[in-house]
C-alpha positions in Angstrom: -258.4 58.4 -79.7 -255.6 57.8 -82.1 -252.4 55.2 -80.4 -250.5 58.1 -79.8 -253.3 59.3 -77.2 -253.3 56.5 -75.6 -249.8 55.6 -75.3 -249.5 59.5 -73.0 -252.9 58.7 -71.6 -251.3 55.7 -70.2 -247.5 57.0 -69.5 -249.6 59.7 -67.3 -251.6 57.3 -65.7 -248.5 55.0 -64.6 -246.6 58.4 -63.7 -249.3 59.1 -61.1 -249.5 55.6 -59.6 -245.6 55.3 -59.2 -245.7 59.2 -57.4 -248.8 57.9 -54.6 -246.9 54.6 -53.9 -243.9 56.6 -53.3 -245.7 59.1 -50.8 -246.4 55.9 -49.4 -243.2 54.1 -48.8 -242.2 53.7 -45.4 -238.3 53.7 -44.9 -236.6 52.5 -43.1 -234.5 53.4 -39.8 -230.7 52.4 -40.5 -230.3 50.5 -36.5 -228.5 52.1 -34.0 -224.7 50.4 -33.7 -224.2 47.5 -31.5 -221.0 47.6 -29.0 -219.9 44.0 -28.7 -218.3 42.7 -25.7 -214.8 42.7 -26.8 -212.4 40.3 -26.0 -209.1 41.7 -23.4 -205.4 39.7 -24.2 -203.6 41.9 -22.2 -203.8 40.7 -18.8 -203.9 37.1 -19.5 -207.2 35.0 -20.2 -210.7 35.0 -18.8 -210.9 39.8 -19.8 -212.9 41.1 -21.2 -213.5 44.8 -22.1 -217.0 46.4 -20.5 -218.5 48.6 -23.4 -217.7 52.2 -23.6 -213.9 51.8 -21.5 -210.8 50.8 -21.3 -211.3 48.8 -18.3 -210.6 44.4 -18.2 -212.9 42.8 -16.1 -212.3 39.3 -15.1 -215.3 37.2 -12.9 -214.2 34.4 -11.5 -214.9 32.3 -8.0 -216.2 28.8 -6.6 -218.6 26.5 -5.3 -218.0 24.3 -2.1 -219.6 22.0 -0.3 -217.5 20.2 2.6 -218.7 18.0 5.5 -217.0 18.5 8.7 -216.0 15.1 10.7 -214.9 15.6 14.9 -215.9 15.9 18.4 -218.4 19.0 17.9 -218.5 19.6 14.4 -218.0 23.0 13.9 -218.5 24.7 10.2 -216.2 28.1 9.4 -218.5 30.5 7.7 -216.2 33.3 8.1 -213.2 34.3 8.6 -212.7 32.9 12.2 -216.4 33.1 12.3 -217.5 29.5 13.4 -220.6 27.8 13.8 -221.0 25.5 17.1 -222.4 21.9 16.8 -223.4 19.6 18.8 -222.6 16.6 16.3 -220.1 14.4 15.3 -220.6 15.9 11.9 -221.3 18.9 10.0 -221.9 20.1 6.4 -221.9 24.2 5.1 -221.7 25.7 1.6 -220.0 28.0 0.6 -220.1 30.3 -3.1 -217.6 33.5 -3.9 -217.8 35.2 -6.6 -214.5 37.7 -7.5 -214.5 40.5 -10.0 -211.2 41.7 -11.5 -210.6 44.9 -12.8 -207.4 45.8 -14.7 -206.5 49.3 -16.9 -203.3 50.5 -18.1 -201.7 53.9 -16.5 -198.5 56.2 -15.9 -197.6 53.7 -13.3 -198.6 50.2 -14.6 -201.6 48.2 -14.5 -203.9 49.6 -12.3 -206.0 46.7 -10.7 -209.3 46.6 -7.9 -210.0 43.5 -6.7 -214.1 42.7 -4.7 -214.3 39.3 -3.5 -218.0 39.0 -2.0 -218.6 34.5 -0.8 -221.7 33.5 1.5 -221.4 30.9 3.8 -224.6 28.6 4.6 -224.4 26.0 7.6 -228.0 25.4 6.9 -230.9 27.6 5.5 -230.9 30.1 8.4 -227.2 30.3 10.0 -225.6 32.4 7.0 -223.4 34.4 6.4 -222.2 37.2 4.0 -218.9 39.0 3.9 -216.9 40.6 1.7 -213.6 38.2 1.6 -211.1 40.9 0.1 -211.3 44.2 -1.3 -208.3 46.5 -2.6 -206.6 48.7 -4.9 -203.4 47.5 -6.1 -200.5 49.3 -8.1 -196.9 49.8 -8.6 -196.4 46.9 -5.7 -198.8 49.2 -3.9 -202.0 47.7 -2.4 -204.5 49.1 -0.2 -207.7 47.6 1.0 -209.1 44.3 3.2 -206.9 41.3 2.4 -205.5 38.2 3.4 -201.9 38.4 4.8 -198.2 36.5 4.6 -199.7 34.4 7.1 -202.2 33.1 5.1 -199.6 31.1 3.4 -198.8 27.7 4.7 -198.0 24.1 3.2 -199.8 22.3 0.0 -201.6 19.6 3.2 -204.1 19.8 6.0 -202.6 18.8 8.6 -199.6 22.4 9.0 -201.3 24.9 11.5 -198.5 27.5 10.7 -200.7 30.5 10.2 -202.5 33.6 11.9 -205.9 32.5 13.5 -207.4 35.2 11.1 -205.4 36.4 8.3 -207.9 38.6 7.0 -206.7 42.5 7.6 -207.1 46.0 6.1 -204.1 46.6 5.5 -201.7 49.0 3.5 -198.8 47.1 1.3 -196.1 47.5 -0.3 -194.8 44.4 -3.0 -191.6 44.5 -4.5 -191.6 41.5 -7.4 -189.1 40.1 -10.0 -189.0 37.1 -11.7 -188.3 34.9 -8.9 -189.0 36.5 -5.8 -190.5 39.2 -3.9 -190.0 41.2 -0.9 -192.5 43.7 1.3 -193.7 45.1 3.7 -197.5 45.6 5.1 -199.5 48.0 8.5 -202.0 45.7 9.6 -205.4 46.8 11.5 -205.3 43.0 13.6 -208.3 44.5 15.2 -209.8 41.2 15.2 -206.3 39.8 16.5 -205.0 38.2 20.3 -205.2 41.2 22.5 -204.4 40.0 26.1 -207.7 40.3 28.7 -209.0 43.7 29.7 -207.6 45.2 26.6 -209.8 46.9 24.2 -208.8 45.6 20.3 -207.5 48.3 18.5 -204.4 46.7 17.7 -201.6 47.2 14.9 -198.9 45.2 14.0 -196.2 45.5 11.3 -195.1 42.7 8.6 -192.6 41.8 6.3 -192.6 38.8 3.7 -189.7 37.2 1.5 -190.3 34.5 -1.1 -189.7 33.3 -3.9 -188.3 30.3 -6.0 -184.3 29.2 -7.7 -184.5 26.2 -9.5 -186.7 23.5 -7.8 -186.6 25.1 -4.5 -189.4 27.6 -2.9 -188.6 29.8 0.3 -191.0 32.2 1.8 -189.9 34.2 5.3 -193.0 36.1 7.2 -192.4 37.7 10.4 -195.2 40.4 12.0 -194.8 42.2 15.1 -197.9 43.2 16.8 -197.6 46.7 18.4 -200.1 46.4 21.0 -198.9 43.0 22.8 -195.9 43.7 22.0 -194.4 41.1 20.7 -194.1 38.8 17.7 -193.7 35.6 14.9 -191.1 34.6 12.5 -191.6 31.8 10.1 -189.7 29.9 7.4 -191.3 28.5 5.2 -189.6 26.1 2.1 -190.7 23.2 -0.3 -188.4 21.1 -2.7 -189.4 19.1 -5.8 -188.0 15.4 -4.9 -188.7 12.1 -7.1 -192.9 12.0 -7.6 -193.6 14.9 -5.5 -193.0 18.1 -3.3 -190.9 18.4 0.1 -192.4 20.7 2.4 -190.7 21.9 5.8 -192.2 24.8 8.0 -190.6 26.2 11.3 -192.1 29.0 13.8 -190.7 31.2 17.3 -193.3 32.9 18.2 -192.0 35.8 21.7 -195.6 35.2 23.1 -199.1 35.2 22.1 -199.7 37.6 19.6 -201.8 39.0 16.8 -199.5 37.0 14.1 -199.8 33.4 16.3 -200.4 32.0 19.4 -201.0 28.4 18.9 -197.6 27.5 20.5 -194.1 29.2 20.7 -192.5 27.2 18.1 -193.2 24.9 15.8 -191.7 22.6 13.7 -193.5 20.9 11.1 -193.2 18.6 7.6 -195.1 17.6 5.2 -194.2 15.7 1.4 -196.9 16.1 -1.5 -196.5 12.8 -3.6 -198.1 12.9 -6.9 -200.0 9.4 -7.1 -201.1 9.8 -10.5 -202.3 12.7 -13.1 -205.2 13.6 -11.1 -204.8 12.2 -7.7 -202.4 13.6 -4.5 -201.3 12.6 -0.9 -200.0 14.3 1.2 -198.8 13.0 4.9 -198.1 15.4 7.0 -196.4 16.1 11.0 -196.1 18.4 13.0 -194.6 19.6 16.5 -195.8 22.6 18.9 -193.3 23.2 21.3 -194.9 25.0 24.5 -198.8 24.6 23.1 -201.4 26.5 24.4 -202.3 30.0 26.2 -201.8 30.0 30.2 -202.1 33.5 32.1 -201.4 35.1 28.8 -198.7 32.8 28.5 -197.4 30.2 26.7 -198.2 27.0 28.8 -194.5 25.8 29.4 -195.6 22.1 30.4 -197.4 21.2 27.3 -196.3 20.2 24.0 -198.1 18.4 21.0 -197.8 16.8 18.2 -199.9 16.3 15.0 -199.9 13.4 11.9 -202.7 14.1 8.9 -202.7 12.8 5.6 -204.6 14.7 2.6 -205.9 13.2 -0.3 -206.7 15.4 -3.4 -208.4 14.0 -7.3 -208.9 16.1 -9.9 -212.5 14.9 -11.1 -212.3 16.8 -14.0 -211.5 20.5 -15.5 -212.6 22.6 -12.4 -213.8 20.2 -10.2 -211.6 18.7 -7.2 -212.5 16.5 -4.3 -210.7 17.1 -1.2 -210.4 14.8 2.0 -207.9 14.7 4.6 -208.0 13.1 8.3 -206.3 14.9 11.5 -204.5 13.0 15.1 -203.9 16.0 17.7 -201.8 14.3 20.5 -201.7 17.4 23.5 -199.2 16.5 27.0 -202.5 17.8 28.8 -206.0 17.6 27.5 -207.3 15.3 25.2 -206.1 13.7 22.3 -208.7 14.6 19.6 -209.3 13.3 15.3 -210.6 15.3 13.2 -211.5 15.6 9.0 -213.1 17.1 6.3 -214.7 16.2 2.5 -214.9 19.0 0.3 -215.8 18.9 -3.1 -215.5 22.2 -4.9 -215.9 23.8 -8.6 -214.1 27.0 -10.0 -215.0 28.5 -12.7 
């Protein structure tokens, strides 16, 4: 065999080996496209796009631990729902998660909110509740949400809201930079109703508020259709010195779902910012014709209340609150109550 034959034989063998190797080679499949979660900055911080959609979602909430003190202290584990306790103190824990979805429409941002809450007085006494669920677009809101009567001053002494403020409602609210005005129709099914009546109530409420420089204000009114009674409240705050002065007044024509603690009320507080982290708020409230007798306000009973609230910002997203209040009616026993709260937001 000459050199040419050897070279030709080697080349043929190498070609055959290469063909065999190529036939047995494994071809890697192309990886499937991965859709990563994208940040949505159109509606503020914390939103992200739901994969495959143009809807932005934000998840937020808080965890709260609270200890209440006072005669027969009770834990509030739901809107208007309490757990009785024969002790002078009681503790409970709350977990709340809020889902807020937003997307653009030809009418403006379409918002959907679901708030789920779980309150635990202890391991066996717990209540899960839908705290809010509503649709909001172009100023119109429909669903389960809190009324303007849920608002109050910043401390914990004032008692100027409805006993139950969470309703199935339909509302329209006009909003500008420093002003809003709205009207709502509220189902007052779990509100106040006279003895012998059925809880199938309905009400109409209005809210007006805004800011003018250092001054903020709100006027809220509600008419309880079944009871044929109503209430109106005015509230304002103004920055003075190192804090904010808050004043409020209420008139209620008779006990109704919007206000039933007294016929008239005046309340005040001064939220003093002692440091960047500590706020101290003394408060005062006076009730005229306090309490209900035979379906009407008690003309022979007034009451007054004083209290002190301290808020301390421990760090970002976690704060502590403590309050103590003293209530003294003309008829009946005076009472001292308070609570300590620790809350972490996310």
